[in-house]
C-alpha positions as CSV (number, residue, x, y, z in Angstrom):
1,M,93.0,-49.5,9.9
2,E,90.2,-47.5,7.9
3,T,91.7,-44.8,5.7
4,I,91.9,-41.3,6.7
5,H,88.9,-40.9,3.9
6,Q,86.9,-43.7,5.7
7,T,87.4,-41.4,9.4
8,I,86.0,-38.3,7.9
9,A,83.3,-39.9,6.0
10,K,82.3,-42.0,9.3
11,N,82.8,-38.9,11.6
12,I,80.8,-36.6,9.5
13,L,77.8,-38.8,9.0
14,T,77.9,-39.3,13.0
15,F,78.0,-35.7,13.6
16,R,75.2,-34.7,11.4
17,K,73.1,-37.0,12.6
18,D,73.8,-36.4,16.0
19,A,73.5,-33.1,15.0
20,G,69.6,-33.7,14.1
21,F,70.7,-32.2,10.1
22,S,69.5,-34.0,7.3
23,Q,72.3,-34.0,4.3
24,L,70.2,-31.1,2.5
25,A,70.0,-28.9,5.6
26,L,74.0,-29.7,6.2
27,V,74.6,-28.9,2.4
28,A,72.9,-25.7,2.7
29,S,74.0,-24.6,6.0
30,A,77.5,-25.4,4.5
31,E,76.9,-24.2,1.5
32,I,78.4,-27.0,-0.7
33,A,76.7,-29.4,-3.1
34,L,74.8,-31.9,-2.2
35,K,76.8,-34.4,-4.2
36,T,80.2,-33.4,-2.7
37,L,78.7,-33.9,0.8
38,H,77.6,-37.5,-0.6
39,T,80.8,-38.6,-1.9
40,I,82.8,-37.2,1.3
41,E,80.5,-39.2,3.2
42,H,81.3,-42.2,1.2
43,A,84.4,-42.1,1.1
44,N,84.7,-41.5,-2.6
45,T,86.3,-37.9,-2.9
46,N,89.7,-36.3,-1.7
47,C,88.3,-33.3,-0.8
48,R,89.3,-29.8,0.0
49,L,90.5,-28.6,3.4
50,R,88.4,-25.1,2.6
51,T,85.5,-27.6,2.5
52,L,85.5,-29.6,5.6
53,E,86.2,-26.3,7.1
54,K,82.6,-25.4,6.0
55,V,81.0,-28.7,7.0
56,A,82.8,-28.4,10.6
57,D,81.3,-25.0,11.0
58,A,77.9,-25.7,9.9
59,L,78.1,-28.9,12.4
60,N,79.5,-26.3,15.3
61,I,82.6,-28.6,15.7
62,P,86.6,-28.0,15.5
63,I,87.4,-29.2,11.9
64,V,89.8,-31.9,14.3
65,R,87.0,-33.9,14.9
66,L,86.7,-34.9,11.8
67,F,89.8,-36.7,11.9
68,E,89.5,-38.7,14.9
69,E,89.4,-42.0,14.9
70,K,87.0,-43.3,17.7
71,Q,88.5,-46.4,18.9
72,N,91.8,-45.6,19.4
73,S,92.2,-41.5,20.4
74,S,96.2,-41.1,19.9
75,S,98.9,-38.6,21.8
76,N,99.3,-37.1,18.4
77,L,96.0,-36.0,17.8
78,D,95.6,-34.7,21.3
79,S,98.7,-32.6,21.0
80,L,97.5,-31.3,17.5
81,I,94.2,-30.2,19.1
82,R,96.2,-28.4,21.7
83,L,98.2,-26.6,19.3
84,L,95.4,-25.8,17.1
85,S,93.5,-24.3,20.2
86,Q,96.6,-22.4,21.2
87,S,96.9,-20.8,17.7
88,Q,93.2,-19.1,17.6
């Protein structure tokens, strides 16, 4: 089982590439440092939630998508997504 840091790293990398962003383009859009993105994508940091919000906004995805484990979508995550969607 991968750690939450590994899940976030893999998801950011996947979403970034799917969106056609280079690391430089994403950091410019998210207004974060290149070093920050690099450490997040390599699962080498405990990043702030605000940083993840900026990245998700730049990728135009809900932040909860960064926490999804692709191989095992859980009902708990689905519930969290529904709750977050209702609160907006």
